[in-house]
C-alpha positions in Angstrom: -9.2 26.3 -18.8 -11.1 23.0 -17.6 -14.3 21.3 -18.9 -16.1 21.6 -16.0 -20.2 19.5 -16.1 -21.9 21.3 -13.7 -23.6 18.3 -11.8 -24.0 16.8 -8.5 -22.2 13.1 -7.7 -23.7 11.1 -5.1 -22.0 7.4 -4.2 -24.6 4.7 -3.0 -23.6 2.2 -1.2 -24.7 -1.1 -0.4 -28.3 -0.3 -1.7 -30.8 -2.5 -2.6 -32.7 -2.4 -6.2 -35.4 0.2 -5.6 -32.7 2.7 -5.4 -32.1 3.1 -9.4 -35.7 3.7 -10.4 -36.4 6.0 -7.5 -33.4 8.3 -8.6 -34.5 8.0 -12.1 -37.3 9.5 -11.3 -35.5 12.9 -10.6 -33.5 13.3 -13.8 -30.5 11.7 -12.1 -28.4 9.5 -14.7 -27.9 5.9 -13.2 -24.9 4.4 -13.6 -25.4 0.9 -13.4 -23.3 -1.8 -10.7 -19.6 -1.5 -10.6 -19.6 1.0 -13.3 -18.6 4.6 -12.6 -19.0 8.1 -14.8 -16.9 9.5 -17.4 -13.8 9.4 -15.1 -13.1 6.4 -16.9 -11.5 2.8 -15.9 -9.8 4.5 -12.7 -13.8 4.9 -11.2 -14.4 1.5 -12.0 -11.6 0.3 -10.3 -12.2 2.4 -7.1 -16.0 1.4 -6.9 -15.0 -2.6 -7.1 -12.3 -1.8 -4.6 -14.8 -0.4 -2.1 -17.9 -2.7 -3.0 -19.4 0.9 -4.9 -22.9 -0.4 -6.2 -24.2 2.6 -7.8 -23.0 6.0 -9.4 -25.7 8.6 -10.0 -24.7 11.8 -11.1 -27.5 14.4 -12.1 -26.9 17.1 -14.7 -28.3 20.3 -13.9 -31.5 19.3 -12.5 -31.7 22.5 -10.4 -31.1 21.1 -7.2 -28.7 23.0 -5.0 -29.2 20.8 -1.9 -25.9 18.3 -1.4 -26.6 14.8 -3.2 -27.4 13.1 0.2 -30.5 15.1 1.2 -31.0 15.0 -2.4 -31.2 11.2 -2.4 -33.0 10.8 1.2 -35.9 13.4 -0.2 -36.5 11.3 -3.1 -36.4 8.1 -1.3 -39.0 9.7 0.9 -41.4 11.0 -1.3 -41.6 7.3 -2.4 -42.5 6.2 0.9 -39.4 4.3 1.3 -36.4 5.0 3.4 -32.9 5.1 3.0 -31.6 1.8 4.5 -29.5 1.2 7.2 -26.6 -0.3 5.0 -27.0 2.4 2.3 -23.7 4.6 2.8 -24.2 8.5 0.8 -20.8 10.4 -0.5 -21.1 13.6 -1.9 -18.3 15.5 -3.7 -20.0 17.4 -6.8 -19.6 20.6 -4.6 -16.0 20.3 -3.4 -15.6 20.1 -7.2 -17.2 23.0 -8.3 -15.6 25.0 -5.8 -12.4 24.1 -7.1 -13.4 24.9 -10.7 -13.9 28.6 -9.7 -10.8 28.9 -7.9 -12.0 28.7 -4.7 -9.7 25.2 -3.4 -5.6 25.3 -3.0 -5.7 22.8 -5.9 -7.3 24.2 -8.2 -4.5 25.0 -10.4 -2.7 21.4 -9.6 -5.6 18.9 -10.4 -7.2 18.4 -13.2 -10.8 17.4 -13.2 -10.6 13.9 -13.4 -7.9 14.2 -10.5 -10.7 15.9 -8.6 -13.2 13.9 -8.8 -11.0 10.4 -8.2 -9.2 11.9 -5.0 -12.7 13.6 -3.4 -14.1 10.5 -4.3 -11.8 8.6 -2.4 -11.7 10.5 0.4 -15.6 10.5 0.7 -15.8 6.9 0.9 -12.8 6.6 3.3 -13.5 9.0 5.7 -17.6 8.4 6.0 -18.5 6.3 8.6 -18.8 2.9 7.2 -21.9 1.1 7.9 -20.1 -2.4 7.6 -17.9 -3.9 10.0 -14.2 -5.0 9.8 -14.7 -8.4 8.2 -17.1 -7.4 5.6 -14.8 -4.4 4.8 -11.8 -7.0 4.2 -13.6 -9.6 2.5 -14.8 -6.9 -0.3 -11.5 -6.4 -1.3 -10.5 -9.9 -1.4 -12.8 -10.7 -4.4 -10.3 -12.5 -7.0 -11.3 -10.7 -10.7 -10.3 -13.2 -12.6 -6.8 -13.3 -14.5 -6.5 -12.2 -18.7 -4.9 -10.2 -21.0 -1.0 -9.0 -21.2 -0.3 -11.1 -17.5 1.4 -14.5 -16.5 -0.1 -15.8 -13.3 1.5 -18.8 -11.3 -0.1 -19.3 -7.9 2.5 -21.1 -5.3 2.1 -22.1 -1.6 5.4 -22.3 -0.1 5.2 -25.0 3.3 6.4 -23.7 6.6 9.6 -24.9 7.7 9.4 -28.1 9.8 12.4 -26.9 12.2 11.7 -25.6 15.5 14.4 -23.4 16.0 14.3 -21.5 12.2 13.0 -18.4 10.6 10.6 -17.6 13.9 12.9 -17.8 16.7 15.2 -15.5 14.2 12.2 -13.3 14.0 11.1 -13.2 17.8 14.6 -12.6 18.8 15.1 -9.6 16.5 11.7 -8.5 17.9 12.7 -9.0 21.5 16.3 -7.0 20.9 14.7 -4.2 19.4 12.1 -3.4 21.9 12.8 -0.7 23.8 9.2 -1.1 26.3 10.4 -4.5 27.9 6.6 -4.5 29.1 5.8 -4.7 25.2 4.3 -7.8 24.4 3.4 -9.6 21.1 1.4 -12.8 20.0 3.7 -15.1 18.8 2.5 -16.7 15.4 2.2 -19.5 13.9 4.6 -20.6 11.1 2.0 -21.7 8.0 2.0 -21.7 4.5 2.7 -18.8 2.3 1.0 -18.4 -0.7 2.5 -16.2 -3.0 1.6 -15.1 -7.2 4.7 -15.4 -9.4 3.7 -12.9 -12.1 5.3 -11.2 -15.5 4.3 -10.0 -18.4 2.7 -11.6 -21.2 3.2 -9.9 -24.8 1.7 -10.5 -27.8 -1.5 -11.2 -26.6 -4.6 -8.7 -26.5 -5.8 -7.3 -23.2 -9.2 -9.9 -23.4 -7.0 -13.1 -23.7 -8.7 -15.4 -21.1 -5.6 -17.2 -19.1 -5.3 -21.1 -20.6 -6.1 -24.2 -19.0 -3.0 -25.1 -17.8 -1.0 -26.6 -14.1 0.6 -23.7 -12.3 3.7 -25.1 -13.0 2.9 -25.2 -17.0 2.2 -21.8 -16.2 5.2 -20.9 -14.5 7.6 -22.3 -17.4 5.2 -20.1 -19.7 6.2 -16.7 -17.3 9.9 -17.6 -17.5 9.8 -18.1 -21.2 9.1 -14.7 -21.4 11.3 -13.2 -18.8 13.9 -11.5 -20.6 16.6 -11.3 -17.5 17.0 -12.8 -13.7 15.6 -9.7 -11.7 12.9 -10.6 -9.3 10.7 -8.6 -7.6 9.4 -9.6 -4.1 6.2 -7.3 -3.7 4.1 -6.6 -1.1 0.4 -4.9 -1.4 -0.6 -2.0 0.1 -3.9 -1.7 1.9 -3.2 -1.2 5.8 -2.8 -4.1 6.3 -6.4 -5.4 6.9 -7.1 -5.4 2.8 -6.6 -6.4 -0.4 -4.7 -9.0 -1.9 -2.1 -10.0 -4.9 -5.2 -10.4 -6.7 -6.0 -6.6 -6.4 -2.3 -5.7 -7.4 -2.2 -7.9 -10.5 -1.8 -4.9 -12.8 0.7 -2.7 -10.8 3.2 -5.8 -10.3 2.6 -6.6 -14.3 3.5 -3.3 -15.3 6.5 -3.6 -13.4 7.3 -6.5 -14.5 6.9 -5.3 -17.9 9.0 -2.1 -17.2 12.5 -4.2 -15.6 11.5 -7.1 -17.9 11.7 -9.4 -14.7 9.4 -10.9 -13.0 8.1 -10.8 -9.3 6.7 -13.0 -6.7 3.7 -11.3 -5.5 3.1 -12.8 -1.4 -0.2 -13.1 0.4 0.6 -12.5 3.3 -1.6 -12.4 6.3 -4.1 -9.9 7.2 -4.9 -7.8 10.6 -6.7 -7.8 12.6 -7.0 -11.5 12.6 -3.2 -11.9 12.2 -1.8 -9.0 14.2 2.6 -8.2 14.3 4.7 -9.9 13.6 2.2 -12.7 11.2 3.3 -10.6 7.9 6.4 -10.2 8.8 7.0 -13.6 9.4 5.5 -14.5 6.0 7.7 -11.7 4.5 10.8 -13.3 5.7 10.0 -16.9 4.7 9.0 -15.9 0.8 12.2 -14.3 0.9 14.5 -17.2 2.6 11.9 -18.9 -0.1 13.7 -17.2 -3.1 17.3 -18.0 -1.4 16.7 -21.6 -0.8 13.5 -22.9 -2.5 11.3 -25.5 -0.3 10.4 -29.1 -1.6 8.5 -28.9 -4.8 9.0 -25.3 -5.7 8.8 -23.9 -9.1 11.9 -21.9 -9.3 15.8 -22.4 -9.1 17.3 -20.9 -6.3 17.6 -16.8 -6.9 20.8 -14.7 -6.5 19.8 -12.1 -3.3 22.2 -9.7 -5.9 19.2 -10.2 -7.9 16.2 -9.4 -5.8 14.6 -6.2 -4.8 12.1 -6.0 -2.2 8.6 -3.5 -3.5 5.6 -2.8 -2.0 3.0 0.4 -1.8 1.7 1.7 1.7 1.2 -1.5 3.9 3.6 -3.3 1.5 6.2 -0.4 1.4 6.0 -0.5 5.5 6.4 -4.5 4.7 9.8 -4.1 2.5 11.5 -1.4 4.7 10.7 -3.9 7.6 12.1 -6.7 6.0 15.2 -5.2 5.4 15.9 -4.1 9.2 14.5 -6.9 10.2 17.6 -8.7 7.9 19.9 -6.1 9.4 19.2 -7.0 13.0 19.8 -10.9 12.4 23.1 -10.5 10.5 24.2 -8.1 13.8 23.3 -10.3 16.3 24.5 -13.5 14.4 27.9 -11.2 14.5 27.6 -10.3 17.8 26.9 -13.8 19.1 28.8 -15.5 16.0 25.9 -17.7 15.1 26.9 -19.4 12.3 23.7 -20.8 10.7 20.3 -22.1 10.6 17.8 -25.0 9.8 15.4 -24.0 7.0 13.8 -27.2 5.8 16.5 -30.1 5.9 18.9 -26.9 5.3 21.5 -25.4 7.0 21.3 -21.5 6.0 24.8 -19.5 7.0 24.4 -16.4 8.9 24.6 -13.3 8.2 22.0 -13.6 5.7 22.7 -12.0 2.5 20.8 -8.9 1.6 18.7 -8.3 -1.2 20.0 -6.0 -4.1 17.9 -3.1 -2.3 14.2 -2.0 -2.0 12.1 0.7 -3.5 8.7 1.4 -2.4 5.2 3.3 -3.4 4.3 5.8 -0.3 5.7 3.3 2.3 3.6 3.5 5.3 6.1 4.3 8.1 5.2 5.9 11.0 2.4 4.0 12.5 1.7 6.3 16.0 0.2 8.7 12.8 2.3 11.9 14.9 4.1 13.3 11.9 3.5 16.9 10.6 2.5 15.7 7.5 -0.4 13.8 9.2 -2.5 17.3 9.9 -0.9 19.7 7.3 -1.1 17.9 4.0 -4.8 16.5 4.1 -5.4 18.9 1.3 -3.9 16.8 -1.3 -4.6 13.4 0.0 -7.6 11.2 0.5 -6.8 9.5 3.7 -8.4 10.0 7.0 -7.2 12.3 9.3 -5.5 11.1 12.6 -7.2 10.0 15.5 -8.1 13.2 17.4 -11.1 13.0 20.9 -12.9 15.4 18.4 -13.2 13.1 15.5 -13.9 9.0 16.3 -15.0 7.0 13.3 -17.1 3.9 14.5 -16.8 0.6 12.8 -19.7 -1.7 13.5 -18.9 -4.5 16.1 -18.5 -8.2 14.9 -16.5 -11.0 14.9 -12.8 -10.0 14.0 -13.2 -5.8 15.9 -12.8 -5.3 18.5 -10.4 -8.2 19.7 -11.1 -9.7 22.4 -9.4 -9.7 24.5 -9.3 -5.6 23.9 -6.2 -4.2 21.4 -4.8 -1.2 21.2 -4.4 -1.4 17.5 -5.5 -3.1 14.4 -1.8 -3.9 13.8 -0.5 -4.3 17.4 -0.3 -3.9 20.6 -0.3 0.3 21.6 3.1 0.0 23.3 4.8 -1.8 20.4 3.7 1.1 18.2 7.1 2.5 18.2 9.0 -0.4 17.9 11.5 -0.3 15.0 9.8 -3.1 13.0 6.2 -1.6 13.5 7.5 2.1 12.9 10.5 2.3 11.0 11.0 5.8 11.4 12.1 5.3 14.9 14.8 2.3 14.1 17.8 3.8 15.0 20.3 1.8 12.9 20.2 1.1 9.5 24.0 1.0 9.1 24.8 -1.7 5.9 21.5 -1.3 4.3 21.1 -2.2 0.8 20.3 1.3 -1.6 16.8 2.4 -1.1 14.1 4.2 -3.6 10.9 5.9 -2.2 8.3 7.4 -4.4 5.8 9.8 -2.4 3.5 12.3 -3.2 2.7 15.3 -0.7 0.8 13.5 1.3 0.0 13.0 4.7 2.3 9.9 5.5 5.6 11.8 3.9 7.5 13.1 7.3 7.3 9.3 8.2 9.9 8.7 4.7 11.3 11.6 5.1 12.7 10.9 8.6 13.4 7.3 7.3 15.5 8.5 4.2 17.1 11.0 6.2 19.0 8.9 8.7 19.6 6.3 6.3 21.7 8.6 4.3 23.9 9.8 7.3 24.3 6.7 7.9 25.9 6.0 4.9 22.9 4.1 2.7 22.2 5.3 -0.6 18.6 6.4 -1.2 16.8 7.7 -3.9 13.7 9.9 -2.7 11.1 10.7 -5.1 8.5 13.2 -4.2 5.7 15.0 -6.3 3.8 17.9 -5.2 0.7 18.2 -4.7 -0.3 14.3 -5.2 -1.6 11.9 -2.9 -0.8 8.5 -1.0 0.6 6.0 -4.0 -0.4 8.5 -6.9 1.1 6.7 -9.2 -1.7 3.3 -9.1 -4.4 5.7 -7.8 -4.7 7.7 -10.9 -3.6 5.9 -14.2 -3.1 7.0 -17.3 -1.3 10.2 -16.4 1.8 11.6 -17.3 2.2 11.6 -13.4 1.9 7.7 -13.1 3.6 6.8 -16.0 6.7 9.1 -15.4 6.3 7.6 -11.7 6.1 4.1 -13.3 9.3 4.6 -15.4 11.2 5.4 -12.0 10.4 2.7 -10.1 11.2 0.6 -12.6 14.4 2.5 -13.4 15.2 2.3 -9.6 14.7 -1.7 -9.4 16.7 -1.9 -12.6 19.6 0.1 -11.3 20.3 -1.6 -7.8 20.7 -5.1 -9.9 23.0 -3.6 -12.3 21.4 -5.8 -14.5 22.4 -5.2 -18.3 19.1 -6.3 -20.0 20.7 -7.4 -23.3 23.4 -9.9 -21.4 21.7 -10.7 -17.9 25.1 -9.7 -17.0 25.5 -7.8 -13.5 27.9 -4.3 -15.0 27.3 -1.5 -12.2 26.4 -0.6 -9.0 23.2 1.6 -10.6 22.1 3.5 -7.7 23.4 7.3 -6.5 21.9 8.8 -3.6 19.4 12.0 -4.7 16.2 13.1 -3.6 14.3 15.4 -6.2 11.1 16.9 -5.7 9.0 16.9 -9.0 6.4 20.3 -9.7 3.0 19.8 -10.6 0.6 21.7 -12.9 -3.3 21.1 -14.3 -2.2 22.9 -17.5 0.7 23.7 -17.9 4.2 21.1 -18.3 4.5 18.6 -15.3 7.9 17.1 -14.2 10.0 19.5 -13.4 12.7 18.7 -11.1 14.0 20.6 -7.9 16.6 18.6 -6.1 16.6 18.4 -1.8 19.5 17.4 0.1 18.8 14.3 1.7 20.6 15.3 5.1 17.9 18.0 5.7 14.7 16.4 4.2 14.0 15.3 7.8 11.0 17.4 9.1 12.5 17.1 12.5 15.9 16.2 14.5 16.1 12.5 15.4 16.2 12.6 19.3 12.7 14.8 18.4 11.0 12.5 16.4 11.5 9.3 18.7 10.6 11.6 21.6 7.6 12.9 19.5 6.8 9.0 18.4 6.8 7.9 22.4 4.7 10.7 23.3 2.0 9.3 20.6 2.1 6.0 21.7 1.7 7.2 25.8 -1.4 9.2 24.8 -2.6 6.1 22.9 -1.7 4.3 26.6 -3.8 6.8 28.1 -7.4 6.4 26.0 -7.1 3.0 24.8 -11.1 3.0 23.8 -9.7 5.7 21.3 -8.0 3.0 19.2 -11.0 0.3 19.7 -13.4 2.7 17.7 -11.3 3.8 15.2 -11.3 3.0 11.7 -8.2 2.9 10.1 -8.1 2.7 6.7 -5.5 3.5 4.0 
């Protein structure tokens, strides 16, 4: 039986210094800024990520009203009012219902899981008093570098050639689009920042970063790397928020588990830089591994040692980059194009593909039309898809809505089902390298199922891993749980299997990826991780033709109601 402290939890965001004293007068236990309740370090991280200033918990104080009403009443009695910037979140009643067996998750989640997921759900679903820019900036704060991690910050210069990576990208976009009227903003080719990341052994968690040059940090990192594996990592955050700095911990964990290193890319964010800016940055980062620009710390990397990886939007970028490389190569064969210029060198076509792609909860359907968007909300913290009845508004600011208005933060509306925007609609994956995808029973899972099934039917080696009753990116959200440890172990094993590297010798010994799909069972008080084998060929929830038609219909609906997209708050 779960231990349940009877409490009402209120989350107070962006409040002023009057609030703690007022709440304390009610007997509420106030945790200070940036610190959370007993859920542990996971909650601390969430508070920081979403700019939560205070977490208030009341223990048997005799109130039956929801927490927001308590806090409003308390401020009113004190002669004060809740500020417009204050955000009140309440999750206590939901947890109490679960404890008494009145929810569908009561036999799947423990109390900590309940608290974290429902806290995130409340934060992400509530209308935010802040605009897009303020929310974006709150996730771009560098927490600093310390402990068991090597970081070397690098900047890859843009290729000076006019006919280079940008031309390859734009040609691929134009060739793949079905709506020839669909337009996009051609991005500038800019420097690409990234962080070389590695695991630093034999130091404690509080060890401060040494005062060395970035190149010296890279050399230290290289000295601790056990094999030539390189993970090209793209962080999540719905393309609007987060940064390599927010993902140092999970990326360094993958480095520790694989014995390799990672290049964690700082791609451009939306809405300031719409599609295909981030994809151009990803392409330049990949080419820079294969052909180091002048001034690079690294030597050229064998593509068979490179694995693309990411979470959520970063997983999308990883899969989209695979489709882009396939299209560039298809075109080079059709048109007998032999090379292109990159930093003064002739790069041969077709381009070599990476060893594979391994992603956590990749977001592969930007039309949000798949059934799981509606059916799996009970297990997830993501906000529900757009409906005319439910529209969350962001206060207008300098970056959103755009001028002239754009139908979606990521791209123009008529591009939402483009294969490089929504890979769930990509028709040809022939020749793709091995793919690993890990999901929970989450709202985005059906988009992944469509892609995995279509890939497998076209001969691609696919490994599919899904966890019962788990949320989006659960391995990164529910750290220190058995599920998270199991998930990271499988993720790392897949990456190592794609490269076929023997950790002792560094030699390429085998093609270690076999097509498979598994569902892992979950129970709050019983053994977790029981496997059920699935069929990749029948994994998709609908036929390819039905999925394509459904996505087109969703795009048309967005076109018919353009104001809806301008108002929505997309938080993943």
